[in-house]
N, C-alpha and C positions, 0 to 999 in steps of 0.2 A: 504494500500500500504506500501511497505517497501523501505526505502532508505538506501543505503550503501555508506559510504564515507571513502576513504583512506586518510592518511596524513603522514607527517614526512619524505618524500623523500628529496633528496638534493644531493649536491656534497661532496664527501669524497675522501681522498687520499687512495691509495692501502695500505692495512693493517689496515685501520681504521674501525670504527664501526658506525652504524646508526640504529635507531629504526623506523620502520614504523608501523602505527596503522590502524585499520579498525573498524569502528563503524557502527552499524545497528540501525535503529529506525523505528517506525511505528508498524503495526500489525504483529509482528514477529512470533508468534506461537512457535512450538517446533523446537529447533535448532538440526539438524541432524549432521551437520559437517560444518566446515569453511575451505576453501581451499585458498592457495596462489598460484598464477600463475605469470609468468613474460614473457615479450615479448621484446626481443632485436631488434634493427633496422634490418629489412630485414630477420627476423627469425620468425618461428612459435611460438605461445604462448606455454609455457611449464609449467608443474606442478612443484611446489616447495615444498609444504607441505600441510598436512591435519591435522586439530585439531578437536577432539571431545570434548564434554562438560565435560568429566572427565579429561580434560587437557592432554590427550594422543595425541601425534603428531607423524606422520610419515613424513620423509623427503626424498627428492630426494638425491641421493648419493653425488652429487657435493657440497651440502650445509650442509650435515650431519656433526655435530660436530662444525660447524661455526655459524649456525642459530639456534635460540631458539624461539619457539612460546609459548605464554601464553595467556590464555583466562580469562576474567573477565565476568562471566555469568550475574551477577547482572547489570553491566553497559553495557552489550551487546557490548563489545569491545574486540578486539584481537590485540595483539602486536606481531611483529616479530623483534626480536633483531638480527641484522646481524653483525657478527664480522669477523675479518681477511678478509675484503672485497678485492676482486680481480677485475681487469678491466672487466673480463668476467661476473661479476655480474651486470654490467650496463644494465638496462632494465626499462621498465615501469612495476611496480608491481601492480597486481590486487588481490582483494579478492572476494571470491564467498561464499555467505552464502546459504547453503542448508537448507531450512526451510519447515516443514511439517504443514499442516492445520488439521492433524489427518487422512488424507487419501492420499493426493498427496504431493509429495515433489517438491518444486520449487527452482530454483536457482536465486539469486539476486546478481548482480555485481555492483561494484563501478566503478568510472571513471578512476582509476589508479593513481599512484604517481610515479614520475620519480626518479630513483636512478642512479647516475652517479659516477663511481669510476675512478678517473683519477688524475694524478699528474700535 
């Protein structure tokens, strides 16, 4: 079984920075991709970024140039550095590890971490 845990959320003022992390443990297999999503109150969950094991990341337009993802393959950990935060970035942030057992790819989700941007 695979466990995924997000951490690092909190309260930050507009314009500030915060780093959230996502760690996976257990029988991980091959990492295909790791995705960040967020869900604001009353809204649908939306995609934020996708990182592959070569440390290449694609970002949703509204966070591009403000958010930076980095992966530590050995430690099975992904970080999302969030800069120039805006109130509209307030959401629960989730990570999704897409892992392959050599045949099928499965998605493993964490419980989410709350990020609140407010003065």
